[in-house]
N, C-alpha and C positions, 0 to 999 in steps of 0.2 A: 752379400746375401743377408736378407732381413732376418733378424733374430726372432724365432718363434716364441710365443708366450706360453709358459706353462700355466696351468690352472692355479688359482689362489690356494686351493687345497694342496696341490703338489708342492708349492713353495713353502707351505707351513709344515710339511712332513719331515720326518727324520732324515738326517744327512747320511747317505750311503756312499760306499766307495765304488767308483767306476775304474776298472783296471784293464790294461791291454798288454798282452804278451806280444811284443813287437818283433816278429819273426817272419820269414818267408813261408810260403805254403808247404814247402817240402821239408822244413827243418824240424818238425815235431812229429814225424811219422816213422821214426826209427830207420831213416836212411843214413848210412855212414857219412861223416863229414867229407871224406875223400871223394864222394860221388856228387857233392852238391853243385860243383861247377857246371855240370851238364844240364842243369835245369834252368828254366826261364825265370828271371827275377820279375816279380810283380808287386813288390812291397811298396813302392812309391805311390802308385795310383790308388791302391786300396787304403793305404794309411791316410792319404790326402782326402779321400772320400769320407773316412771316419772323422778326420779333423773338421771338415766342413759340417758334418752332422752334429758334432759336439758344440761347435760354435753357434749353430742355429738355436740351441737350447741353453747357451751360456753355461756349459758344463766343463769343468776342469777334471782331468783324469790323471791316473798314474800309468806311464808307459814303461814296462819292463823290457829294456832293449837287450837283444842277444849280442854279446860283444863281437862275435864273428862278423857281424854286418856293419859295425860302426864305421870302418874306413870308407865305405861306399855310400853311406846314407848321412853324411855329416850335415848337409843342407837341410835334410828332413828333420834331423834331431834338433837343429837350431830353430827350425820353425815350430816344432813341438814345444820347446822351452819358451820361445818368444810368445806363444799363445797362452802361457801361464800354466801349462801342464807340468806335473812332476815327472822327472825321468829317473827311473830305477834301473837295476841290473837284473838280467835273466841268465847270468853266467856267460860263458864264452862260446861253447859249441853244442849246446843242447844235449848234454851228457847226463845220464842218471848219476846222481851224486853217490849213491850207494855202490856204484861200480868203480868209483875212484878211490885213491888213497888220499890221505889228508894233505900231503905235500902237493899233489897235482891239483886238488881242488883249490887250495890256497893260491897257488901260482896262477891258475886260470882266472879266478875271481879277481885277484889283484890286477891282472892285466885288463880284464873287461871293465872293471870299475874305473881304473885310471884313464883308459882311452876314452871312455864315455865322459868323464869329468873334464878332460881336456877339450872336448868338443862343446859341451853345454856350459862350461865355465861356472859350475856350481857343484857342491858336494852331492854325491850319490849316497843316499842313506836308506834306501828301500831295496828289498831283494825278493825275488820269487825263483825258486829252484825249477829247472826244467822238469817236466812231468811231475811236479809237486814231490820231488824225490828225496825230501828229508823225511826219512822213516826211522824206525828204531835202529836199523842197521847203519844209519848215517847221522844220528842225532849229534855226533861229535862236530858236525858242520856248524852248529849254532855258535860254538865258541870262536870259530874262525871268522864267522860273520861279524861278531862284536869286535874282535881284534882288528878287523879291517875297516871299522867305522860304520857298519850297518846298524841302524837303530830299529828298523821296522821290517818284519818278515811276513811273507804270505805263502809259505811252502808246505805247511803241515795240514793235510786234508783229513778231516775226521771221519773217513769212510773206509770201507774195505774194497780195494780194487786190485786187479792183477799187477798193476804197475806202481801203485802208491797207496799211502794211507796209514794213519794210526787211528783205528776206529774209536778207541776210548779217549782220545784227546778232546779238550774242550771245543765246543762249537761256537762260542762267543769269543771276543777279543780277550787276551790275557797277557800277563807279563811273565816271562820265563826267567827265573833267577839262576844266574850262571856263576861259576867260580870267580872270585875277585870282587864280589859285591857289585856286580853289574847285571842289568836286566835287558832283555830283548823283547820288544812287543810283537806278539804273534797275532795276525789277523787272518784266520782261516777263510777259505772260500766257503760260502754259506750253504747250509744243509737244513733239511727238515727230517723229523721222525715220522715214520708211517709203517704200518704192518710189522712192527717190532724191529725195524732197521732204520739206519740213518742214510738219507739219500741226498745227493747233490741237487741244488735247485736254482742256481743263479749264474748261468753263463756257459760259454763254450758250446759243445754239442748238445748239452742238456737244454739250452735255450732254444735250439732248433728242433729238438725231438719232442719236447713237451709242448702241449698247447700253450699259447700265451696266457690264457686265463689261469693256468696252473702256476706259471711263474709269478704272475701278478698276485694271486691269492697267497702264495707262500712268502713273498716279500712283505706284503701287508701284515701277515701274521707275525713275522719276525719283528717288524717295526713296532707293532702293538705291544710286543713283549719287551720293548726297549733295546732290541738288538739291531745294530746297523748291518746292512747286507754288503757283502764283498762280491760284486759282479765282475766277471771277466769275459773278454772276447779277444779274438785274433783278427788282424786286418784282412787276412785271406778269407774270413767268413763273410765278408762283404763282397766277395769276388766269385760269383758262381761260375764264371767262365775260365777259371784257372784250370790247368791241365789235369786230366784224369789218367792216372797210371795204375797198373796192377799192384794191389796191396793185399795183405792178409784180410780176410773178410771182416773180422772184428774191428780192424782199423778203418777200412774203407767205408763201412756202414756209418760210423760216427763222423768221419772226416767230410764226406760228401753229402750227407743227408741234409735236405732242407736249406741249402745255401741261399736259394732265392728268397727265403722268408726272413733273412737276417735284417735287412735294411728296414722293411716295414715294421718289424717287431721292435727294432731299436727306436724308431720314431714313437711308437706307443710307450715304450719303457721310459724314454727320456721325458716324455710329456706327463707321465703318471707319477714319477718319483723324483726325488731330489738327490743329486749326486755331487761328489767332490773327489779330491785325491785321497789316496790311502793315508798319507801323512795328516791331512786335515781331519779326517774322521777319527784317527787314533788320538790326536791331541785333544779333540773335542770330547772324546770318551774317557780320556786318561784318569780323571778323578775317581771313576767307579771301577777301574780294572783291578782284578785280583791277581795276586802273585802265585806262581806255581814253580816248584822245583823242576829240574830237567826231567822230562817224561821218561 
C-alpha cells in the first residue's frame, strides 16, 4: 500500500504519542473474565486494519497488549514489533488495580510482561493500567511497576470519573520520584481545561463523541503550549460491525457511539499531526520534565 504524504506543516509539528489498548471488544466493558470465552474474537482483523492505516502515514505507535490475549495473538504481536511499533503491557485480565491486592497485581503483571517479552523478544518497559485504574487507592502500584522494569507509565488520568482519575495530578508529562532514588515517567492521556473543569480530549470514546474540529483545536492548543499529546484508541473502535450486547446505558452509549466515524477521523488526525511511540516522545521531552513526589 502506498504511503500517504503528510503535509509539510504536519511533519514540522510537535511529536505526539499514538497509543493503542490492544484488547478484544468485550474486554473493557466490565464483563467478568470467566465469561469471555463465549464471545466472538475480532482482534486480528481490526488490529490489522489499524496497522495498515498507521503504515500509510509512516506512524509508529505504542501497543499496550492485554496479557490474557498473548497466547493466541503471537503472530499479530510479532507483526506489530516487526513494523517498528513499541509493545507495552496492559496487565493480564483487564482488572481494576484498586480492586486487587499488591501480591495479585505483582503476580499478574509479572506474568503478562514476561509472556509478552517472550513473544516479541524485547523488553517491555511501558505500561497502561486497565481503566486507567491507578488512583489514590492504588498508588502503591507505581513501586511494583518500577520493581518489574517498567520505565514509562500512562495510567494516571487527571480527571474526575466514576471509574478512574486523580483530578489534581499534572496534565503534562512528569517524573514520579519513588523510594530507592528511582523515578517513573508518567505520561497522562491528554486533557483540556474548560468551564472550570478538566476534560479528556484525545482518544477513545471522546474522539468519537466530540466533533473532529474540537479534537484538532485542542491538540493544536496543547502543542502550541509545548505539551505533547497522548492519543489513545482501541482496535475494536475501527470495527463498527462488532456484536451489540445489552450493557448498562452509561457504558453502551460510549462503547457503541460513532464507531463508523473512527477510520475517517483517524485519516484526518494522522494527516494533520505528527505521532510516534510513547517511549520516543518521553525521551524527546525528558530534559524538560519536572520531578514530583508520589501523589
